[in-house]
C-alpha positions as CSV (number, residue, x, y, z in Angstrom):
1,M,7.7,-23.0,23.2
2,A,11.0,-21.8,22.5
3,E,11.9,-20.2,19.2
4,A,14.2,-23.2,18.0
5,T,11.7,-25.7,19.0
6,L,8.8,-23.8,17.3
7,G,10.9,-23.7,14.1
8,V,11.6,-27.6,14.2
9,A,7.8,-28.0,14.8
10,R,6.8,-25.9,11.8
11,R,9.4,-27.6,9.4
12,Q,9.0,-30.7,7.3
13,S,10.9,-32.2,4.5
14,L,9.1,-33.0,1.2
15,A,11.0,-34.6,-1.7
16,G,14.2,-33.0,-1.0
17,E,12.7,-29.7,-0.2
18,V,12.6,-28.2,3.3
19,V,9.1,-26.7,3.9
20,V,8.7,-23.9,6.4
21,D,5.2,-23.1,7.7
22,C,5.0,-19.2,8.4
23,E,1.5,-19.1,9.5
24,G,1.1,-16.6,12.5
25,R,5.1,-16.0,12.6
26,H,6.8,-12.6,12.9
27,Y,9.0,-12.0,9.9
28,R,12.2,-11.9,12.1
29,E,11.5,-15.4,13.3
30,V,11.0,-16.7,9.8
31,N,14.0,-14.9,8.4
32,H,16.3,-16.2,11.3
33,E,15.2,-19.7,10.4
34,L,15.9,-19.2,6.7
35,R,19.5,-17.9,7.4
36,E,20.1,-20.9,9.5
37,L,18.7,-23.4,7.1
38,V,20.9,-21.8,4.2
39,D,23.9,-21.8,6.4
40,Q,23.3,-25.6,6.9
41,G,23.6,-26.2,3.2
42,V,19.8,-26.5,2.4
43,E,19.6,-26.0,-1.4
44,S,15.6,-25.9,-1.8
45,L,13.0,-24.3,0.5
46,R,9.1,-23.7,0.2
47,L,7.7,-21.2,2.5
48,I,3.8,-21.8,2.9
49,H,1.1,-19.6,4.5
50,V,3.1,-16.5,3.9
51,A,1.0,-13.5,4.8
52,G,2.9,-10.2,4.5
53,Q,6.2,-11.1,6.4
54,R,8.8,-8.7,5.2
55,Y,12.4,-9.0,4.0
56,L,12.1,-12.8,3.0
57,G,15.2,-13.7,1.4
58,T,17.1,-10.6,2.5
59,N,20.9,-10.7,2.2
60,L,21.1,-14.5,1.4
61,Q,24.4,-15.0,-0.5
62,R,24.1,-18.6,-1.7
63,P,22.2,-20.1,-4.8
64,V,19.4,-21.5,-2.8
65,R,15.9,-22.1,-4.5
66,I,13.0,-20.6,-2.5
67,T,9.4,-21.0,-3.5
68,I,6.8,-18.9,-1.5
69,E,3.2,-19.7,-1.3
70,G,1.2,-16.6,-0.2
71,V,1.8,-13.0,-0.5
72,P,5.3,-11.7,0.9
73,G,5.6,-8.4,2.5
74,N,8.0,-5.4,1.4
75,D,11.5,-5.8,0.4
76,L,11.5,-9.3,-0.8
77,G,15.0,-10.4,-1.8
78,A,16.5,-7.1,-0.9
79,F,20.4,-7.1,-1.0
80,M,20.3,-10.8,-2.2
81,D,23.2,-12.3,-3.9
82,G,22.6,-15.5,-5.7
83,P,19.2,-17.1,-4.6
84,R,16.3,-17.9,-7.1
85,I,13.1,-17.1,-5.6
86,Q,9.6,-17.7,-7.1
87,V,6.5,-16.2,-5.6
88,L,3.3,-18.2,-6.5
89,G,1.1,-15.2,-6.4
90,D,1.4,-11.4,-5.9
91,A,4.1,-9.5,-4.0
92,Q,4.2,-6.1,-2.2
93,D,6.6,-3.2,-2.5
94,G,10.4,-3.1,-2.9
95,C,11.0,-6.5,-4.4
96,G,14.7,-6.9,-5.3
97,N,15.7,-3.7,-3.5
98,T,19.5,-3.3,-4.0
99,M,19.8,-6.9,-5.1
100,N,23.2,-7.9,-6.5
101,S,22.5,-11.2,-8.3
102,G,19.9,-14.1,-8.5
103,V,16.4,-14.4,-9.8
104,L,13.0,-13.1,-8.6
105,A,10.1,-14.6,-10.5
106,I,6.6,-13.4,-9.4
107,H,3.6,-15.3,-10.7
108,G,1.2,-12.4,-10.3
109,S,1.5,-8.5,-9.9
110,A,3.9,-6.6,-7.7
111,G,3.8,-3.1,-5.9
112,D,5.9,0.0,-6.0
113,I,9.7,0.6,-6.3
114,I,10.5,-2.9,-7.6
115,G,14.1,-3.2,-8.2
116,H,15.0,0.1,-6.3
117,S,18.8,0.6,-6.8
118,M,19.2,-2.8,-8.3
119,R,22.8,-3.7,-9.2
120,G,22.6,-7.2,-10.7
121,G,20.3,-10.2,-11.3
122,T,16.9,-10.3,-12.9
123,I,13.2,-9.7,-11.8
124,Y,10.3,-11.3,-13.7
125,V,6.8,-10.2,-12.9
126,R,4.1,-12.0,-14.8
127,D,1.5,-9.2,-14.6
128,N,1.5,-5.6,-13.5
129,V,3.6,-3.4,-11.3
130,G,3.1,-0.1,-9.5
131,Y,5.0,3.1,-9.3
132,R,8.7,4.1,-9.5
133,V,9.9,0.7,-10.8
134,G,13.4,0.4,-11.6
135,I,14.3,3.7,-9.8
136,H,18.1,4.3,-9.5
137,M,18.8,0.9,-11.4
138,K,22.5,0.7,-12.2
139,E,25.2,-1.3,-13.9
140,Y,28.8,-1.8,-13.7
141,G,31.0,-3.4,-16.4
142,D,29.1,-6.5,-17.8
143,T,26.9,-6.7,-14.9
144,K,23.5,-5.4,-15.9
145,P,20.3,-5.8,-13.8
146,V,17.1,-6.7,-15.7
147,I,13.5,-6.2,-15.0
148,V,10.9,-7.8,-17.2
149,I,7.3,-6.8,-16.6
150,G,4.6,-8.8,-18.4
151,G,1.7,-6.2,-18.0
152,T,2.0,-2.6,-17.4
153,A,3.6,-0.1,-15.1
154,Q,2.5,3.0,-13.3
155,H,4.1,6.5,-13.3
156,F,7.9,7.2,-13.0
157,L,9.0,4.0,-14.5
158,G,12.9,4.0,-14.8
159,E,13.1,7.2,-12.8
160,Y,16.9,8.3,-12.4
161,M,17.8,5.1,-14.1
162,A,21.6,4.9,-14.3
163,G,22.0,1.4,-16.0
164,G,20.4,-2.0,-16.6
165,V,17.4,-3.0,-18.7
166,L,13.7,-2.5,-18.2
167,I,11.3,-4.3,-20.4
168,V,7.4,-3.8,-20.4
169,L,5.4,-6.3,-22.5
170,G,1.8,-5.0,-21.9
171,R,0.5,-8.4,-22.5
172,H,-3.1,-7.6,-22.2
173,L,-2.9,-4.1,-23.4
174,P,-4.7,-3.4,-26.8
175,L,-2.2,-2.3,-29.3
176,D,-4.3,0.9,-29.9
177,K,-4.1,1.8,-26.2
178,M,-1.5,3.8,-24.4
179,H,0.4,2.6,-21.6
180,P,-0.7,4.1,-18.3
181,S,2.8,5.1,-17.1
182,R,3.6,8.9,-17.1
183,Y,7.1,10.5,-16.7
184,I,8.8,7.5,-18.0
185,G,12.6,7.8,-17.5
186,A,12.5,11.2,-15.6
187,G,16.1,11.9,-14.8
188,M,17.2,8.9,-16.7
189,H,21.1,8.8,-17.4
190,G,21.9,5.3,-18.3
191,G,20.4,2.0,-19.3
192,V,17.6,1.2,-21.7
193,I,13.9,0.7,-21.5
194,Y,12.0,-1.4,-24.1
195,I,8.1,-1.0,-24.2
196,A,5.8,-3.0,-26.3
197,G,2.7,-1.2,-27.9
198,Q,2.0,2.5,-28.1
199,V,4.2,5.1,-26.4
200,N,3.2,8.9,-26.6
201,E,6.4,10.9,-26.3
202,V,4.5,13.5,-24.4
203,F,4.5,11.0,-21.3
204,L,8.3,10.6,-21.4
205,G,10.7,12.4,-19.2
206,K,12.5,15.3,-21.1
207,E,15.8,13.5,-20.8
208,V,14.5,10.4,-22.9
209,G,14.8,9.8,-26.5
210,V,13.2,7.1,-28.8
211,L,14.9,5.0,-31.3
212,P,14.1,2.1,-33.4
213,L,15.4,-1.4,-32.4
214,S,18.9,-2.5,-33.7
215,D,19.9,-6.1,-34.2
216,A,21.5,-6.0,-30.7
217,D,18.3,-4.8,-29.2
218,R,16.2,-7.5,-30.8
219,E,18.7,-10.1,-29.6
220,A,18.7,-8.8,-26.0
221,L,14.8,-8.7,-26.0
222,T,14.7,-12.3,-27.5
223,T,16.9,-13.7,-24.6
224,H,15.0,-11.9,-21.8
225,V,11.4,-12.5,-23.2
226,T,12.1,-16.0,-24.1
227,E,13.0,-16.8,-20.5
228,Y,10.0,-14.7,-19.1
229,A,7.8,-16.9,-21.4
230,R,9.5,-20.2,-20.1
231,I,8.9,-19.2,-16.5
232,F,5.3,-18.2,-16.9
233,G,4.2,-20.4,-19.6
234,Q,3.6,-17.7,-22.2
235,D,4.2,-17.6,-26.2
236,A,7.5,-15.9,-26.5
237,Q,6.9,-15.5,-30.4
238,A,3.7,-13.7,-29.9
239,L,5.2,-11.4,-27.2
240,L,8.1,-10.5,-29.4
241,A,5.9,-9.9,-32.4
242,R,4.4,-6.7,-30.9
243,P,6.0,-3.5,-31.8
244,F,8.7,-2.1,-29.4
245,A,10.0,1.2,-28.6
246,K,13.5,1.8,-27.5
247,L,13.9,4.5,-24.9
248,Y,17.4,5.9,-24.1
249,P,18.9,8.8,-22.0
250,K,19.9,11.7,-24.2
251,A,22.7,12.7,-21.7
252,V,24.7,11.0,-18.9
253,R,24.4,14.1,-16.8
254,P,20.9,15.5,-17.6
255,Y,20.9,18.0,-14.6
256,G,24.5,18.9,-14.9
257,R,23.9,22.5,-16.0
258,L,21.5,23.0,-13.1
259,Y,24.2,22.5,-10.5
260,A,27.5,23.4,-12.2
261,Y,28.8,26.9,-11.9
């Protein structure tokens, strides 16, 4: 069966939403079909039977809504600019790699390097994430990427962070327990990290300082946490009632003296 015919055979329309069956299909074929549908002006897509297909939603540059049933593979939403993607379950590594704008909402946990070099948009993860989340995040002018993590993160959170906002809520972490992440903000030289619960300064990168929240910090937290709670059906007030630490970079060029003569 030709690829175009196969695509039509696996596609159906349901209540204004185009449904694409991904079962047994190579990621290149699925992504080619997605780009065709978006170019045709489809505004809402549902991908079913997703099982590790990579690069879903990559480089899409229109405000299309995509719902994913199953577990997408690496680099979900990489370079995307405008779509709103929700995953009804877990996701793998590299979600939102270098994304410019749009929303990724993951109704489960996600893997490593979420938001790598992210330049804009927002990523919401209901539960936990892996290592090196937010590495090389950056911002320009009023464009600030945001990552909100409902659970906990592993080591090197916010590594080499140059801008944006990282929020870790630790929903299921008892207040007397430390976050598992070590080397938080190593090489950080921009942006801000908010962590709810206990933070041991021994586990922070040497470039990172800790400050109490300002009114502006509380306003920003309220905005992002309220949206997280709306998406995942959580209690925003309960989440915001936890004590937060604000982590900031002590210098904009933390390694400048190592390389300057």
